[in-house]
N, C-alpha and C positions, 0 to 999 in steps of 0.2 A: 329560606324555605318559603317565605310568603310570596316570593316572586315567581315560583314555579307555576301556580295556576294561571298567572297572567301570560307567561311564555307559552303555556299549553293552549290558551285561548287564541293567542296570536298565530301560532302554527296551524291550529285548526281552521282559522279564517272564517268560521261560521258559515260554511257552505253546505249545500245539499248534495248527498251522494247521487251519482248517476243512476239511471234506470237499470236494475239488475238484469233485465231481460234483453237489453239492446246495447248498441254501440254508442259512442259519443260523437259520431260523425255529424249528426244534426247540430250539436253544440259547436263543433269545430268549424262548421261551414259559416257560422256567424262571425268568425274572427276577422277583424280588419286586416288589410294587407300588411300594415306595419307590425302588427302583432305576430303574424306568420313569419315575417322577416326576422323579428327578434327571436322567435322560437328556433328558427333554422340556425341562426348564429349561436344560440345557446347550445344546441345539439353539437355543432362543430367544435366549439370551445370545450364543451364537456368531454367529448371523445378524446381530444388532445390531452386534456388534463388527466383523464382516466388512463390513457396510454402511458404517460410519464409515471403515474403512480403505480401502474401494473408492472412496469419494468423494475422500478425500485423495490416493489413488494416481492417480486420473484427473486431478485438477487439477495435480498435480505433473508427471505425464508430459506432458500437453498443454502445460503451461508450458514444459517443456524443448523440446518440438517447436516452440514459438513464440518461443523465445529470451527467456523471462522466468522469474523464479524460482518463481512459484506461491505457495501458502500457506507462509509461513516465520516467522510471528510468534508465534501462539498455540501454546505448547508446543514441545518439541524438534522441529526440522524442520517445524513447523506441524502436528503430529499432532493437536492439540486443536482445530483449526479446524472440523472437521466436528461435533464435540461442541458447540462454541459456536454453530454455525448451528442445530443441533437445539434447543438451549435457547432461542434467539431465536424459533423457530417456536412454542414452547409459550406464549410471552407475546404472540404476535400475536392480534389480534382476529379471531374466526371470523365472517365475514360470509356471510349467506344471501341471495341475490337475492330480490326481491319476487315474481318470476314463477316461482321454482323450486318443484319438488315437494320439500317439505322432507324427507319420510321417505326417499325414494330418494336425494336429494342427500346426506344424512348417511350412508346405508347403503352407497353406492357405494364410497367409499374403503376401508371395512371389507371389502367383497367382493373387493377387489383385494389387500389385505394378508394376510388370513387364508390363502387358498389358497397364496400364495407361501411362507408359513412352513411349511405342512403338506407341501409337496412335498419339502422337505429331510429329512423324517422317514424316507423310504424309501431314502436314499442311504447306502451303506456307506462310512463315513468311514475305517474301518480294519478290521483283522482281529480275531482273537479275543484278548482280554486278560483280566486279572483286575482287577476294579474293586470296591473296598471289600470284598475277600475273596470276591467272587462271580465265577464264570467266565461271561463274557458276550462279546458282540461290539460293536464301536463302530458301532452302528446302532440306531435306535429301534424300527423294525418292518420286516418283510420279507414282504409279502403275495405270494402266488403270481403275481399279475399286477401287480407293482409298477410296471412301465413304463407300463402303461395307466392306472394310478392317477395317475401324474404327468401324462399327457396330459389326463386329465379335469380335474384341478385347475387346470392351465394354462388350459383353456378357460373354467372358471368365473371365473378372474381377469380374463380379457378382458371378461367381462360387466360387471364393475365399471367398466371404462373406458367401455364403451358406455352404460351407464345413467348414469354421472356426466356425460357430455356431454349426454345427453337431458334429465336432470333440471335442468340449469342454466337452461333456458328462454331460451337465447341462441343466436344463429345459428351462430357459429363453433365453439363447443363441440360442438354436435350434428353438425357436419360432421366434426370430429375423431373423434367417437364412431362415425359411420358408416364412416369409414376404418378404424378399429380393428376393426369387425365384418368388413369385407372382408379385412383381414389375417388375422383368425382363421380365416376359411373357407379362404383360399388357402394359408397357410403351415402350418396345422395338418395339412392333408392331406399336404403334402410331408414334413413332419417325421415323421408316422406311417409313411409309406412308407419312409423311411430306416431305420426300426427293423426292418422286416420281414426284411431280410437278416440282421440280428443274431440275430433269433429263429430263423431257419432254421439258422444255424450253432450257436447255443448250445443250442437245443432247450428253452428255458425262457424265462419272462418275469420271473423273479425277479432282482432287481438283484445280490444277493450271489452267486447261482449264475452269472450272466453274468461277474462278476469272476473267480470260481474257474475258469470255463471258459477264461479267457485266460492261464492259467499257462504253457502252451507258447509262446504268442505273442499279441500284441495284435491286435485285430480291425481296427485301422487299416491293417495291411498286407494283410489278406485282403479287406477291404471299403473300398477308398479312395473309391469313388464314393458310397457311403452316407455316409461321413464328410464329404465335401465338400457333399453335399446338406443334411446336418444342420447344418453350420456356417453355410451361407447362410440356412437356415430359422430358426435360433435368433436371428440378428440381426433378421430381420423379425418374429419372434414377440415379442421384447422391446422393439420400437419404438425401436431404437437406430439412430444414423447408420450408413450413409446411408439407412436405411429408416424414419426417424422421421416417418412420414406422419400419425400420429395427433396429433402436436404441431405440427410444421411452423410454426415461429414466423414464417417469412416471409409465409405467406398465411393462417394461422389465428390469429394473435395469441396463441400459446401452446397452441392446440388444445383438447382436451377438458377440461383443468384450468384454463381461463382464469378462471373465476368462483370458484375455490377459494382459500382462504387458511388461515393458521394450521396446525394439525396435520392438518386434512383434506387440505390440499395435501401435508403431510409424509408422510401415509400413502401417497399415490400415489407420492411420491418414494421412500419406503422399499420399496414393492412393486416398482418398476422395478429397483432395485439388487439386491434379493433374487432377482428373476427372473434377472438376469444371473448371479448365483452359482449358481442352480439349473440353468440350461441348461449352464453350464460344468461343473458336477458331473456332470450326466447324460452329457455328452460324454466326460468322463474315465472314467465307469463303463462305458460301452458300447464305447468305441473305444480307450482308452488304458490298459487294464488296471486301472482303479480305483486301489486303494491299493497295488498291486504296484510294487515298486521298478523303475526303468528299468535297462537294462544300462549299465555293468558292475556297478552296485551290487547287482543281483539275484544276483550270484555269491557275495556275502557270506552266511554262514549266518544272521545275525540281521537281515538287511535286511527280510524279509517277515514278521516276527514282532513282536507287541506294539505298543507305541505308536510305533515307528518308521514304521509304515504310515501314520499320520496325516501325517507329514512329507512323504512322497511324494505323497499325495493333494492336499494344499494347495499344493504346488509346482506340480503340473499345473494346478490351478484358477487359480493366479496367472498362469500362462502364457496361459490363455484370457482372463482379465481384461485382460491387456496387449494382446491382439489387439483386444478391444472398444475400448479407448482409442486404439489405433493407427488403427483405422478411423475413429473420430470425428475425430481430429486431421488426417487426410490426405485423406479422400474427401468430396466435396460431396453434397448430397442429390439423389437421382435424381428424375425426373418420376414422377408417379403411374401413368401408363400403362405406363412402363417397369418400374416396380415390380410391377404386376400381371402383366405379360407374363413376367417372370422366373419367377413362381410357377406360372402355368398353362401356359405354352408351353415352359418349359425344365425346371424342377425335377420336376414331376409326370411328364411323359413319360420323362425320363431315369430316374427312380426305377422306373417300371413296367418299362421294358426291362431295367434292372439286376436287378430281382427275378426276371424270367423267366430271365436268364442264371445267377444264383446258384442258383435252383431246379434248373435243368438240370444244373449242375455237381454239386450235392448228390445228385441221382438217379444220375448216372453214377458218382460215387464210392461211394455206399452200396449201391445196388441192383445195378448192373451190374459193380461191382468194377473200374472203370477206374483206372489209375494216374494220377499227376499229369502225366506226360509225355503220356499218351493224351488226358487232358482238355484240355491246352493245344493238342494237335494238332487235336482235333475241334471245340473251341470257341474257343480263343484265336486261332488263325491265321485262321479265317474272319472273326471279329470285327475283328481288326486290318486285314484286307484291305478289309472293308466301310467302316471308318472312314477309311482312306486314300483309298478311291474317293470317298467323300462330300466329303472336304476338297479333293481335286484335280479333281473333276468341274467342267468349265467351265459357268458360268451363261450359257446361251444366251437371248437375248431376240429376239422377233420384230421385223420391220421396223415393224409398226404401233405396238408399244410404244415403240420408239426415236423414231419420229416424234411420238408423243404427248408424250413427255418433252421433246423439243425445243420443241414448241409451248408447253408449260407453262413452260419456262424463258424463252421470249420474252415470254409474258404477264406473268411476274414482273418482267422488266426494264421493260416498259411501265408497270406499276403503280408501280414505284419511282422513276420520273422526277419531277422537280420539278413541282408543280402538277397532277399526274395525279389523276384521280378513280378511286377503287377500285370496280371493278365488283362486282356481287353474286356472280358465279361466275367471276371472272377468276383463272386460275392455280391451282396447287395450294395455295400459301400467299400469298394476297394481303396486301400490307402497305401501310399509308398512307405518304405521302411523308415523308421525314425533315424535321425542323423546321429544321435548318441549311441545307437546300436550298430552302426556300420563300422566294421573293423578298419582302422586307419593304417594305411601302408607305411612301412618304415622309410624314412628319408635318409639317403646315403650322402655323406659329405664328400664333396669332390673338390680337389684343388689344394694347393699348398697353403692357402690362407686358412682354410678350414682345419688342416692338420696342425698348423701353428697355434690356432685358437684352441684346439683340443689339448695340445701339449701344455699350453699355458694354463688352461683350466685344471689339468691333472696335477701340475706342479703346485698351484695355489691351494688345491683342495686335498693334496696328499694321496690321491688315487693313482692307481697304476693303469696303464693303457693296454688293453688286450687287442689282439688282431681282429680284423673284421670277420664276423661270421659269414658263412655263405649266403649271399643275397641280402645281407643286412648292412648295418652301419656300425661305426666305431662305438664300442660300449665301454663306459668307464666303470670300473669296479673299485 
């Protein structure tokens, strides 16, 4: 126990926290070129190791949810199973279909993997530390519009999926690519709108400055609607269950990467898991205080200093990774029309209304000088009353609509009867007759071979053979 204070002092590194109102870009600009190169290499290696861990973590957690052990042979607790799979992909043969556009087919996986790696360069993994004798921050770069850079790189990564499906020259991959394009248009808009409220409160687009602005409190408590919208959008953006429409093994035979093999398939696989890490890191940065320690650890003087900050950051990222795995192991894939309806009819309208409310609150607080109680009185109470009225308002339907619904139900019952013929416009959801309800026509035995077989069966079973009924077959009684 006596060694714990010494370890805490070593991890804290006796550094000074960055300015809570600004970014760390002035500090990063003083980094020598070799330190920037070391940081870039560390980011690349860290993402590779996190990907191997994420694959193992997902398989183990899903295995527990399905009452099976998961990978447990290669290495301790099966930790080397992901590495063994990666080595196997290196020795697979890379096949290019004859009808594929070779240049685009080869470039598409690279277009997905490179932006995924670049996004993590703007994430503040930790606070200010001393690295190799140099005062720096645990971040590669901090542009003034860092969050917009992340959105732009995420959009470029989706182009790799779209072009990979198109360049394959096959039907199902191009359908998966088109679905990925629709997801990009739908859920990028919702994700961008979820960031606007954060920008209004933080007053900056720099990732490190947003983290520093959350020193009094995390934005998840101030902006819960933005957090929920972002969480739903990031699942759709990364093509993960239950929104994995671009792959959809049930109807697309693997989706956009059906024709890919070897490390070209491995790059798509790598990009998917790195994007999971990226969206989790962005959620931690914007809504969960980034590298700041949670309460009650934040009360400790060394918790938000030095390399301890990396510990809190990766614990939060691991929680989001668990949620990804939890969703995959518990929810079925939704229909495509439901998926698009969530994006356009739910997430985007809710985000727009929420931005108006947040902007109104900021104007009342900053310009008019309203207190928190007055803001709740003028904005919160009317909003709560409106939501209660919408929930409790009875849904009235006209007599004509009720009658039409009744006629549609009767048409559906008529169509589902045995032997019924499906009309072209019958009912809302016309269905063919069920196979088990269709009467099976009797089969008449023809030929001497069938007669001998029937006589032999009658002798062995002790039954008597009766003559054929009109239009029927031999009946054994």
